[in-house]
Structure formats: C-alpha cells, structure tokens
N, C-alpha and C positions, 0 to 999 in steps of 0.2 A: 852226842850221847856217850856216856862212859860205859865201858865194857867191864864185866866181872872177870877176874882172872879165872882161867879154865878150871882150876881145882875147886874154887868157890862155887862156880856154876854147877859142876858135877855133884858137889856135896848138897847144894840146894835142890837140885833135881832129884837126887836119891832120897833126901828127906821128904820132899813133897810126894814122891811116889810111895814111900813107906807110910806117910800120914794118910794118904788117900786109900791105900790098901787096908789099913787098920780101920779107918772110919767107914769104909765100904762094907766091912765085915760086921761092924757093930750097929750101924744105924742106916736107915734108908736116907737117900739124898733129900735135902730140905727143898720143899716146894716154894717157889718164889713167883710172885706176880707183881703187877704194877697198875697204878691208876693215874689219871691226869686230874689232880686236885682242882685246878682252875676250871676245867670243864665241869667237874662235879659241882662246884659252887655256883657256876653260871647257870646250870641246868637243873639244879635241885628244886623240888617243889617249894614254893614260897620265896625263893631267892629273888626272882624278878620283882615280886611285890615289895620285898624288903628294900631293894635298890630304889624302886619308885618312891616309896615312902621317905626314905632317907634323902633322896634328891629333892622332893617336894618341901620337906621341912628345912633343908639347908637353903633352898631358894628363898623361903620365907625369911629366914634369919639374915641372909645376904641383903634382901630388900630393905629390911629394917635398918641394917647397918649403913646401907647406901643413903637412906634418908638422913640419918644422923650425920654422916660424913658431909653430905650436901649442906646441911645446916651449919656445920663448922666452917665450910668453905665460904658460905654466904656471910657469916659473921666476920670472918677474916677480911673478905673483900670490902665489906662495909667499913670495917675498922681502918683499912689502908686508905680508903677514899677520904675518910673524915679525920684521920689522925693529926693532920696539920692544924686543924681548927680546934682540937680537943685540948683541954687543960691537962696538966700532968696527972691530976687525980682521975680525970675521966679516961685518960689513956690507960692508966693502971687498972682501972675498973674493967675496961673492955678487954684488956689482955688477960686479966684474971678470969673473966667469963669465958673467953676462948679456951684457955688452959683447962678450966673446969669441965667444959664440954668435951675436950679431947680426952680427959681422964675417964669421963663417963663412956665415951666411945670405946676406949681400950678395955675398960671393965666389962662392958657388954660383949665386946668381941671375944674376950676370954671366956665369959660365961656361956656364950652361944657355942663356942668350940667345945667346952666341957659337956654341955648338954648334947651336942651332936655325937660326941664320942660315946657317951653313955647310951644314947638312943641307938646308935649303930650296934653296940654290944648287945643291947636288949633284943634287937631284931635278928642279929646274925647268930648269936649263941644257940638258939634252939635249932637252927638249920645245921650248924656245925655239929651239934650233939647228935642229930639224926644221921648225918653223914658218917661220923665216927662210929656210931653204933652199927650202921650198915656195913662199914669196912670190917669191923671186928667180927660181925656175924659171918661175913663172906670168908674171912680168914679162918675162922673155926670150922665152918661148913666144908670149905675146900681143903682143909688141912695144910694151909700155907704157913710156913715159918715166918715169911716176910711179905709185906705188900709195900712196895716202894712207890715214890711219887715222881712221875716223869716230868711234871711241870716245874720241878725245882732244878732241873738240869743235871740230876745225878745219874740218869740213864742215858748212855750215849747211843746204844743200839740194842734192840730187843725184838724178840719174836712177838708179833702183834696178837698171837693167840693167848699171850700171857696178860694182855690188857683187860682188866676187869671193870673199867670205867662204865661201859654200857650196862653191865650186869648190876653194878651198884646203883646206877640211876634207875634201872627197872625196879630194883628192890625198894628204893625210896619212893617211887611213884605208886607202887602197889601198897605202900604203907607197911612194908616188911621191917622197917626200922623206926620204931616210934619211941624216941627217948623223951618222954614228956610231950604234952600237947603243944603244938606250935602256937606262938602268939600271933593273933591276927594283926596284919600290918595296920598301922594307924592307932593302935591301942597302946597306951603307955603302961 
C-alpha cells in the first residue's frame, strides 16, 4: 500500500475536517438505509407465481424443441443408414430435408427464446414496479437520502438496523405499494 506524504495527509485531513464542520452547520446528516433486492424479489407477492409460470411455459417450449430435435436426429440416422443405397439425387433431397428441418429448429428456438424473454418481462415488470414504488415510499416516509442494495455487493458491513428489507416486504404484502394492478400469472 502506498503512503501519502505527511504534508498531503495533513492537508487532506484538515480539508475533510473543514468540510465536515461546514456541512454539519448547514445540513443535517443524510439518512442512509439498505435493502437486499434479491430477497425482495424472491419474497415479493406474486414473484413465486411468476417464476412458476415462466418455468412451466419454458418447459413446454423445451419439450416442443426436444421433439423437433429428436425428429432431426431420426432423419439423420435414417439417412446415414441408407445413404450408400441412395442415388445422388435422393442423397441431395435427404440432405436438403435435414437442413430445412434444422433451420426450422433454429428459427423456433429463437422464436421461443424471444417469447420467453417477453413473457418474463410481462410477468416481472409489475412486481418490480411495486417493489420500486415501495422503496420510494419508504425513502420518502423515512427521510432517507439513499437506500442502497446489499445484494449487489456494494455494502461491506453495515448496522442491521438500517436494513429495510423486511419493512419493504411488509409494505408490499399489505398492498401499501400498488403501482398498477398486478397481472395474474398465466395471463398474457
């Protein structure tokens, strides 16, 4: 670790003391609190249902893709077994059919991925809106200048009395933060 020369350290300390003295005279200290955003999202009303819906729909898409993939594998296996007996035109036709089916698989895979991303946004956005509203309400009500997120690793150590996670969850559960009606899981 590099040390500051003594005269720079003294100047920095004097400046910090002067700044603190001036700001202490002009404004009250800023109130700061923190929450665990991961816990908020895990335990927020509607979050479990949204996760279940997303998982169920993703499983359905995966099953459809698995059937298509099996079909391609079967076509390829059949082609390999018969290719020695096929004419050049028949080989080309089989190869083209396999290639076309692979393209369909890739297109459906991309389409399903886009649909799942959109669906996840549709289900998660109302929950996140309610969480953000509850956080903003808590910030205003408590007079907090900042509410930090401990889940992002920006807080190394803190007084647990400054953790508002449980209070925000209570506010969410009692309906104290309604930013639009939540969409029922399963409805598009």
